[in-house]
Each structure stands twice: as structure tokens, then as C-alpha cells.
C-alpha positions in Angstrom: 49.4 78.3 49.9 53.2 79.6 49.1 55.0 81.4 51.4 54.7 84.4 49.2 51.0 84.3 49.4 50.8 83.5 53.0 53.0 86.8 53.2 50.8 88.8 51.1 47.8 87.9 53.1 49.2 88.8 55.9 50.2 92.1 54.6 46.7 92.9 53.2 45.0 91.9 56.9 47.5 94.3 58.2 46.1 96.8 55.6 42.5 96.7 56.7 43.7 96.3 60.5 45.3 99.6 59.8 42.7 101.4 58.7 40.4 99.6 60.8 41.9 100.2 64.1 41.9 103.9 62.7 38.2 104.2 62.5 37.5 102.6 65.7 39.9 105.1 67.6 38.2 107.9 66.0 34.9 106.6 67.1 36.2 106.2 70.6 36.4 108.6 73.3 39.8 109.1 74.8 38.2 111.0 77.8 35.1 109.1 78.5 36.6 105.5 77.7 40.4 106.2 78.5 41.1 102.5 78.6 39.3 101.3 75.1 41.0 104.3 73.4 44.5 103.3 74.8 44.1 99.8 73.6 42.8 100.7 70.0 45.6 103.2 69.9 48.0 100.7 71.1 46.4 98.1 68.7 47.0 100.6 65.6 50.8 101.2 66.2 51.2 97.9 66.7 49.4 96.7 63.3 51.6 99.9 61.4 54.6 98.1 62.7 53.6 95.3 61.6 52.2 96.1 58.6 55.8 97.8 57.6 57.7 94.6 58.7 55.1 92.7 56.5 56.2 94.9 53.4 59.7 94.4 54.1 59.2 90.8 54.0 57.3 90.6 50.7 60.1 93.0 49.0 62.9 91.0 50.2 61.2 88.1 48.0 61.5 90.3 45.0 57.6 90.7 45.0 55.5 93.7 44.8 53.7 94.2 48.3 50.0 94.1 48.1 48.5 97.6 48.1 45.9 98.6 50.8 42.3 99.2 49.7 40.9 102.4 50.0 38.3 101.5 51.6 37.5 98.2 54.4 34.3 96.6 56.1 34.1 97.8 59.6 33.1 94.1 61.3 29.7 95.2 62.8 28.1 98.7 64.2 30.6 101.1 66.1 28.6 103.4 67.7 29.0 102.6 71.4 32.2 101.3 73.4 30.8 98.0 73.4 30.0 97.9 69.6 33.3 98.8 68.9 35.1 96.8 71.2 33.3 94.0 69.6 34.4 95.0 66.1 38.1 95.3 67.5 37.8 91.7 69.0 36.1 90.3 65.5 39.1 91.9 63.7 41.8 90.9 66.2 40.4 86.9 65.7 41.0 87.4 61.9 44.3 88.7 62.2 45.2 85.8 64.4 43.7 83.3 62.2 45.8 84.9 59.2 48.7 84.9 61.3 48.2 80.8 62.1 48.2 80.5 58.5 51.4 82.7 58.2 53.3 80.3 60.6 51.9 77.2 58.9 53.2 78.3 55.6 56.6 80.1 56.2 60.0 78.7 57.6 63.1 80.2 58.8 63.1 83.7 60.2 60.1 84.3 58.6 58.2 82.0 60.5 59.9 82.9 63.5 58.8 86.8 63.1 55.3 85.0 62.0 55.0 82.9 65.5 56.1 86.3 67.3 52.9 88.2 65.4 50.7 85.9 65.8 51.7 85.6 69.7 50.9 89.7 69.6 47.4 89.2 68.2 46.3 86.8 70.2 47.4 88.7 73.4 45.3 91.6 72.0 42.5 89.6 71.0 42.4 88.2 75.3 43.0 92.2 75.7 39.7 93.0 73.5 37.9 90.2 75.8 38.4 87.2 73.4 39.2 83.9 75.9 42.3 82.7 75.8 42.4 79.4 73.7 45.3 76.6 73.7 46.1 77.5 70.0 45.4 80.6 68.9 44.8 81.4 65.3 43.7 77.9 64.6 40.1 77.8 63.0 
């Protein structure tokens, strides 16, 4: 995978994350599940920021950034708080693996940014209940 392909893959994953976290937050209740809602809202904002940064990185490579799709599949049902949290865990685990690939396929400042994005994603995973691992992002 080339660095640009890895950046584009990460950008596509962030487009999906922004869409799905928006949906997950809309399916949760700020008054009934304040901690879950706050975690989803924070994840949404962090993924928007990562998406915007990746757009800049891809554009800097004289490449058109991959566009967002009109819709994304939600990883599982999202009717209860437990299901919403499970979907967030699955989504964040996917993103963490994508950032692991980005770290492996970039260098210099792109890689430094990818490492910090991988770290942030791994911390969000833990926040949603995924057990910590020694090497997050590895399959």
C-alpha cells in the first residue's frame, strides 16, 4: 500500500466514523445516558477533526481526497445503550486497525500524525470497553 492509498483509506474510515458517530449520538439520550452521550459526542468531534486533517494531508500530496459515501452500514443494532456502545466499540476497533496500517505505510510528519491518531483511537476503544492491548492497531 502506498502512503497516499493509506491516507485515503484512513480518510474513508473517518468519513464513516463521522457519519456513524452522529447516528449513534442521535440514538442515545443525553439525559438518560449522559456518560455514553458525552463519549459519543467527544468521539464525533475527534473524528471530524481527524477527517479534516486527513483531507489536508491527502490534498498536500496533489491528490483529490476520497469523498464521503451517502450512507454507511452501522455495525449492529443500535436500539439500547448496550447496543450503541457495542457499535462504538466495533467502529473504533476498525478505525484503530486502519491507523495501524497508516503508521506502517507512512513516514516523517505523516507517520508522526498517524501515531497520535492511532493512540487517540486506542484510547477511545478502551473508553468504550475494549480491553487494552500492547500493540493497538495490529490484527
